[in-house]
N, C-alpha and C positions, 0 to 999 in steps of 0.2 A: 403723230398723235393717233389714237385709237379711232378707226373708221366705224360707222354704223352700217357698213356693208353687210348685207344679209345673204351673201352668196356662198359662205362658207358652210360645209356639210360635214357630218361625220361619215367616216368610211363605211360604206355598206348600207347607209340610210336611204330609204326611199323618200325623196324630198319632194314636195308638191312643186309642180312647174309653175312658177310665178314670174311675172316680169321683174326687171330689176327694181330694187325698192325705190318707190317715189316716181318711177319712170312710167309715163303714159297712163297714169291713173286717172279715172273719171272723177269729176267734182262731185262730192257728196252733199249737194245743197239740202236734201231732205234731212240729213243729220243735223245741218246748221239750224233748220227750222225746228227740229225736235228739241234743240237746246232751250228754246224759249219756253216750251211746255214744262221742261224739267225745272226751270227757274220759276215758272208760275206756280208749279206744285209746292215749292218751298215757300213761295210767297203766300199761298192760301194756308199753309200750315202754320206760318207765323201769324197771319191775320186772325186765325182761330186761337191763338195762344192765350192762356190766362193772363200773360203779361201785358196783353193789349185787349182787354175786356171789350167785347162787342155788344152782346145782349145783356140788358139789365137783369133780366130774369136768369137766376143762377142755374136752374135746371136747362133752360135752353142753351146757355152758354156751355155748360158741361157736354151736352149731347152734340153740340156743333164741334167742339174740340175733339170729342171722341171720334167722330166721323172723319175728321181731317188729319188725325194724329199720325197716320202712317204716310201721309203725303210728303212729310219732310225726309223720311228715310228713303222713299221711292225717288224723289228728285235727286238727292245727294248720291244714292247708288247708281243712278242712271249716268250721272255726270262721271263717276269714276270709271264705270265700265266704258263709257264713251271715250274717255281719255286714252285708255288702252287701245281701243280700236282705231282711233283717228291718228294717234302717234305712230302705230305700226304701219297703217295705211300710207302715211306721208313720209315716212322715213326715207331719207335719201341715201343711195348707195355710196355717194361720194362725201357724205356729211362727216364733219368732225365733232368730236364730243364738245369742245369748246363752242363751236357755233351753234350746236344744238341747245346748249345751256343758255347761250346769249339770246336766241330767238324765243325760247320758252319763258324765261324769267323776264325779258323786257316786256313781254305780253301781260304777265300777271302782277308784277310787283309795283309798277306806277299806280294802277287803279287800286291795289291792295293798300298801298300807303296813303293814297288821297282818301280813300274811305275810312281808314283807320284814324287818320287825323281829324276828319269831320266827327267821327264817333267820340274821339277823346274831348272834343269841344262840347258836343251835344250832350254827352253822358257823364261829364266830369263829376257831377253831383251824385253819380250812382256808384260810388266806392271804386273808382279806377285807381289803382296804385301804380307807382312807377316801375315795379317789377312787372306788372302787367304789360305796360308799354314796351319794356325791353323784350319780353317773351313774344309779344306780337310782332315786334319789328324783326326779330330773329327767326320768325316761323318755327318756334319751338314750344308753342303753347299746348301742342298735342302729346308731348312726351311726359306729362305729369298727370296722374290719375286724380285730378282735382277739377270739377266742373267750374269752380270759380276762376280757374286759370284758363281752362279750355275754352270758355265762352267769353272771356273778358275783352274789353275794348269794344270789338265788333263780333257779335256772336256767330255770324256766318263765315268768319274769317278762318275758323279752325279747318274747314275743308280745304282751303288753299294751302295751309301748312302741310296737309296730307298730300296735296298734289305736288308740292315741292319735293317730298320724298319720292313720289313716282318719277318725277323728272330726273332726279339724282340716279335712280335705279335703272331707268329704261335703257340707256346706251349700253349698259353692261349685260342685259338679258336679251335684248332684240336679236343680236347676232346668233345667240345660242338657240333661241326659240326658232328662228329661221332655218337652222340646221337640223331640226327635228324631222322625223318622217311623219306622214299622215296619221297614222295610228297613234303616234306619240302626241301629236297636236290634240287629237280628239281625247285622248287620256288626260292631257293637261287641262283641257277645258271642263271635263268631268270632275277632276280633282278640285278645280277652283270652285265649282258649284258646291261640291261636298264640303270644302272648306268653309264656305260662307254659311252653311248650315251648321257646321260644327262649332265655330267661334262662339255664338251666344250660347250654345249648350254648355260649352266649357265655362263660359262666364257665370252662368247660373249654378255651377257645381263647384266653384272654387271658393276658398275662404276669402271674404271680400270686405271685412270690416264691418262697421255698424252705421255708417253715414248713409241714409237713405237719399236716393236721388230724386228730387222733386220733379213730378211728371211721368216717373216710370215706377208704378206700383210694384212692391216686392223686389226692387232692385237697389243695390247700393251704388254709391258714386264710382267705386272702383269697377263694378260689373258693368255698368254703362260705359265707362271709358274703355274697357278691355274689348266689349263687344262691338262698340260703334265708332270709337275715335281712334284707337290704337293703330298707328300707321301700318305696322307689320301685318295686322289682321286684315287691313284694308287692301293689301297687296292682291288678295284673292279677286277683288273686283277688277283691279288693273290687268291682271293676267289673264282673266276671263275675256276681256275685251281684245287683248293682244291675240289670243288664240283664235277667237272668232274672226278676227281680221285676217289671220294667216289662211284660215280655211276659205273665207270669201275670196281672197286674192287668188287662191290656187283653183277656184271652182269646185272645191270639195264639199262646200256646205250645201245641203239640198235646198231647193227653192222654198222660201217661206212666203206664206200669204200675209200681207200686211193687214187686211181687215180682221182675219182671224186671231192674229197677234194682238190687235187692239182689243178684241173681245175677251182674250184670255186675261186681261188685266182685271176684269170684273171678279172673277171667282178667286184669283190670287189676292186681290185687295181685301176681299171679305175674310179669306184665311188669315191674311196678315193682321187684320183688325181684331180677330178673335184669338190670336196667338199671344203668348207672353210678349210683352212690348219689345224687348231687346231682340227676340227671335223675329218678329214681325218687321223690325226696321232693317234687318239684315238679309233674310233668307227668301221668303215666299215670292217676291216680286223680282228676283235676280234673273231667273230664267226667262221671264217675260221681257225684262229689259234687254238681255242679250238677243233674243229672237227679234225684238222691235228694231234694234240697231241693224241686225242683219237684213231683215226685210226691207227696210228703208234704203240701205246701201245697194241691195240687189236691184231695186227699181232704178236708182240713179244710174247704175252700171249699165242696165239695159236700155237707158234712154226713155224712160216711161215717166213723164212728169206727174207729180202730186201736188196736193194743196201745200204740203210741207216744202216743196221746192219752189213755191211762187216767190216772186220779188218780195212781197210784204213779210212772208215768213222768214226768208233769208235775212231781211233787215232786221227783224226781231231777234232772230238768232244770233246775229252779229253783235247786237247790244245786250245779249242776254248775260254776259259776264258781268258788265256794269250794273245791269238790272239786279243780278244776284247779290252784288255787294252793297248796293244802295237801298234796297227795298226795306231792310230792317230799320234804317234811320228814318225812311219816310213814314213807316207805320208809327214808330215812336213819336215822331214830331206831330203828326196829324192826331193820333189817339190821345196822347198824354197832354202835349202842349197846346194845341189848337181846338180839337173838337171835344176834348175832355170826356172820353167814353167812361163806362158803357153806355148804350143807347136804348131808349125806351120803345122805339118802333122799328119795324123791319125796313121801312123807307130810310130812316137814318143810317141803319147798317149798310144798305145798298149805296147810299150816298157816300158814306165813309170808305167803302170798298172801291167805288168808281173813282173817287178823288185820289185815294192812295195808289191805285194802279196807274191812272194817267200821269200822276206826278212822278211815279217811279219810272215809267217808260221815257218820260220827257228828260228827266235827269240823267238816266242811262244813256240816252242818245247824246246828250251833252257831253257826258264823260267819255264816251266812245270816240266822238269826233275831235274833242278838244285835248284829250290827254292820251287815250289808247293808241289811235291810229298814227298821229304824228310821230310818237316815239317808236312804234313798231316799223313805220316807213323809214325812219332815221337808223334805228339800230337793230332792227329784227330781221333784215333781209340778208340773204347770203352775200359775203364779200366776194366781189368779181376779181378774178386774177388777170393781170395783163396778159 
């Protein structure tokens, strides 16, 4: 079978001197901690969504949603870049394609299906069709330019369907990327950033039909799908993370200051907020996401502890996948079924936020301990040979 060995090089290429794939690599606990903040960004985005109205005053509700609207794109984009970085960092020289698929899919599919089943029960009265269930189960809901299909069953589930494409592609490109010279890797990273800027530009300038996408002014459903959901366009995020990991592994990425990277998110977020929505969801924050991942990884490699690598943050990062999958259902249940929003006072909004966040963390921990980890320990570890 095909190996994920990254030692093959093109003749004459100046290849970064890196340790064997997956061998002797530092634990990147800070990146695990960052995963929770990315999931929290998506949580706040959905918390502010008009679908879960918070403030009874419509103007306040609109302002809140406008301020938080880029957090969804930020969190999802960060996860996609992080996937490329972590997959490349942890790729094993002796791994096989089949064992790679087994480890990755046994980590995402059980929780994905558990959350989807819960959503089908809770949201059955919200026009879930059997075709939507089949698309969700097959992780193919992202290949149709229709938001009613893309976000059906469980809205956040679409990003896992994109991740599935990443996993299918990764074993066949990582070997080739490892064979590139340093200059080619830097060029690849630059092209990925440029591609992330180009995709929404193309989306806004192509014939796109007449169905307007709710929540994205001046954009049609096809444009939103092409710019934000289409898996092939999202490969730029994956590849950017992969190229960044190769540069960090080889020591060719300059030292990045974590505090300054965090500061850079402020102006980038402002630019994203005042950009056309599809552009803001994809492009302005991508560079900061890459630099944040690199800066956090460099600190872990150097053995410099951060708040992100603390035991609490690592625990929250470990449950972040379950948190991401179940937060939408918790918000729906509390807002629509229990507390009956919107709310007249700020105190009630804060109480709703605290209750939703606490319930999501608790449920995510339960799903992580009772579903995710037992199956990962049973089926997700490498098979030992005699």
